[in-house]
ChimeraX commands (.cxc) that place a marker at each C-alpha (Angstrom):
marker #1 position 1.91,-75.73,74.90 radius 0.5
marker #1 position -1.87,-75.74,75.39 radius 0.5
marker #1 position -2.43,-73.11,73.16 radius 0.5
marker #1 position -1.13,-74.64,70.49 radius 0.5
marker #1 position -3.16,-77.82,70.77 radius 0.5
marker #1 position -5.85,-75.09,70.25 radius 0.5
marker #1 position -4.76,-73.85,67.54 radius 0.5
marker #1 position -4.49,-77.29,65.81 radius 0.5
marker #1 position -8.07,-77.82,66.68 radius 0.5
marker #1 position -8.91,-74.59,65.12 radius 0.5
marker #1 position -6.45,-75.33,62.07 radius 0.5
marker #1 position -8.19,-78.43,61.45 radius 0.5
marker #1 position -11.67,-76.89,61.24 radius 0.5
marker #1 position -10.44,-74.29,58.95 radius 0.5
marker #1 position -9.57,-77.29,56.52 radius 0.5
marker #1 position -12.70,-79.27,56.85 radius 0.5
marker #1 position -15.69,-77.40,54.99 radius 0.5
marker #1 position -18.12,-79.44,57.35 radius 0.5
marker #1 position -16.57,-78.78,60.17 radius 0.5
marker #1 position -16.19,-75.28,59.77 radius 0.5
marker #1 position -19.97,-75.23,59.57 radius 0.5
marker #1 position -20.81,-76.97,62.31 radius 0.5
marker #1 position -18.48,-74.83,64.13 radius 0.5
marker #1 position -19.98,-71.91,62.89 radius 0.5
marker #1 position -23.46,-73.34,63.85 radius 0.5
marker #1 position -22.59,-73.90,67.40 radius 0.5
marker #1 position -20.90,-70.58,67.69 radius 0.5
marker #1 position -24.14,-69.05,66.52 radius 0.5
marker #1 position -26.08,-70.70,69.02 radius 0.5
marker #1 position -24.14,-69.71,71.78 radius 0.5
marker #1 position -26.09,-67.14,73.09 radius 0.5
marker #1 position -29.10,-68.96,73.23 radius 0.5
marker #1 position -27.38,-71.74,75.44 radius 0.5
marker #1 position -26.34,-69.07,77.49 radius 0.5
marker #1 position -30.19,-67.65,77.80 radius 0.5
marker #1 position -31.23,-71.26,78.16 radius 0.5
marker #1 position -28.61,-71.74,81.26 radius 0.5
marker #1 position -29.51,-68.49,82.82 radius 0.5
marker #1 position -33.33,-69.57,82.71 radius 0.5
marker #1 position -32.01,-73.00,84.25 radius 0.5
marker #1 position -30.48,-71.66,86.92 radius 0.5
marker #1 position -33.27,-68.95,87.78 radius 0.5
marker #1 position -35.51,-72.19,88.06 radius 0.5
marker #1 position -33.15,-73.64,90.48 radius 0.5
marker #1 position -33.27,-70.49,92.64 radius 0.5
marker #1 position -36.95,-70.05,92.48 radius 0.5
marker #1 position -37.46,-73.66,93.20 radius 0.5
marker #1 position -34.77,-73.55,96.22 radius 0.5
marker #1 position -36.72,-70.58,97.79 radius 0.5
marker #1 position -40.08,-72.31,97.24 radius 0.5
marker #1 position -38.65,-75.57,98.83 radius 0.5
marker #1 position -37.16,-73.65,102.04 radius 0.5
marker #1 position -40.54,-72.03,102.45 radius 0.5
marker #1 position -42.91,-75.25,102.34 radius 0.5
marker #1 position -40.36,-77.75,104.33 radius 0.5
marker #1 position -38.87,-75.72,106.72 radius 0.5
marker #1 position -39.54,-78.00,109.77 radius 0.5
marker #1 position -39.27,-81.40,108.46 radius 0.5
marker #1 position -37.03,-83.43,110.87 radius 0.5
marker #1 position -33.58,-83.90,109.99 radius 0.5
marker #1 position -33.04,-87.77,109.95 radius 0.5
marker #1 position -32.23,-90.51,107.29 radius 0.5
marker #1 position -31.17,-88.75,104.19 radius 0.5
marker #1 position -31.51,-85.30,105.16 radius 0.5
marker #1 position -28.51,-84.28,107.39 radius 0.5
marker #1 position -26.74,-81.42,108.22 radius 0.5
marker #1 position -25.19,-80.94,104.51 radius 0.5
marker #1 position -28.57,-81.65,102.68 radius 0.5
marker #1 position -31.77,-80.12,104.20 radius 0.5
marker #1 position -34.47,-77.36,103.91 radius 0.5
marker #1 position -32.75,-75.15,106.51 radius 0.5
marker #1 position -30.85,-72.95,104.33 radius 0.5
marker #1 position -30.36,-71.90,100.93 radius 0.5
marker #1 position -27.24,-73.42,99.66 radius 0.5
marker link #1:1,2 radius 0.2
marker link #1:2,3 radius 0.2
marker link #1:3,4 radius 0.2
marker link #1:4,5 radius 0.2
marker link #1:5,6 radius 0.2
marker link #1:6,7 radius 0.2
marker link #1:7,8 radius 0.2
marker link #1:8,9 radius 0.2
marker link #1:9,10 radius 0.2
marker link #1:10,11 radius 0.2
marker link #1:11,12 radius 0.2
marker link #1:12,13 radius 0.2
marker link #1:13,14 radius 0.2
marker link #1:14,15 radius 0.2
marker link #1:15,16 radius 0.2
marker link #1:16,17 radius 0.2
marker link #1:17,18 radius 0.2
marker link #1:18,19 radius 0.2
marker link #1:19,20 radius 0.2
marker link #1:20,21 radius 0.2
marker link #1:21,22 radius 0.2
marker link #1:22,23 radius 0.2
marker link #1:23,24 radius 0.2
marker link #1:24,25 radius 0.2
marker link #1:25,26 radius 0.2
marker link #1:26,27 radius 0.2
marker link #1:27,28 radius 0.2
marker link #1:28,29 radius 0.2
marker link #1:29,30 radius 0.2
marker link #1:30,31 radius 0.2
marker link #1:31,32 radius 0.2
marker link #1:32,33 radius 0.2
marker link #1:33,34 radius 0.2
marker link #1:34,35 radius 0.2
marker link #1:35,36 radius 0.2
marker link #1:36,37 radius 0.2
marker link #1:37,38 radius 0.2
marker link #1:38,39 radius 0.2
marker link #1:39,40 radius 0.2
marker link #1:40,41 radius 0.2
marker link #1:41,42 radius 0.2
marker link #1:42,43 radius 0.2
marker link #1:43,44 radius 0.2
marker link #1:44,45 radius 0.2
marker link #1:45,46 radius 0.2
marker link #1:46,47 radius 0.2
marker link #1:47,48 radius 0.2
marker link #1:48,49 radius 0.2
marker link #1:49,50 radius 0.2
marker link #1:50,51 radius 0.2
marker link #1:51,52 radius 0.2
marker link #1:52,53 radius 0.2
marker link #1:53,54 radius 0.2
marker link #1:54,55 radius 0.2
marker link #1:55,56 radius 0.2
marker link #1:56,57 radius 0.2
marker link #1:57,58 radius 0.2
marker link #1:58,59 radius 0.2
marker link #1:59,60 radius 0.2
marker link #1:60,61 radius 0.2
marker link #1:61,62 radius 0.2
marker link #1:62,63 radius 0.2
marker link #1:63,64 radius 0.2
marker link #1:64,65 radius 0.2
marker link #1:65,66 radius 0.2
marker link #1:66,67 radius 0.2
marker link #1:67,68 radius 0.2
marker link #1:68,69 radius 0.2
marker link #1:69,70 radius 0.2
marker link #1:70,71 radius 0.2
marker link #1:71,72 radius 0.2
marker link #1:72,73 radius 0.2
marker link #1:73,74 radius 0.2
view
C-alpha cells in the first residue's frame, strides 16, 4: 500500500512541469548533498577526537555524567 502512495506522488510530479523541474533539481544536487553530509560527519569525528584529547580529565558533575563526557568517543 505504501508503494502505491509513492507512485501517486510520482504521477503528480510527471503531470506538473514546475514540480518536475524542482524534482530534477533535487535529484541532480543529491550527490553534492551527500558529499557535504560526509564532510560534516568528518568534522564531527575530528572535533570529537580533539575534545577527547583536550578535555580527558574534566570532572564529571553537573551537566557531565556517565552518558555525556569526554572519556570516550561515543
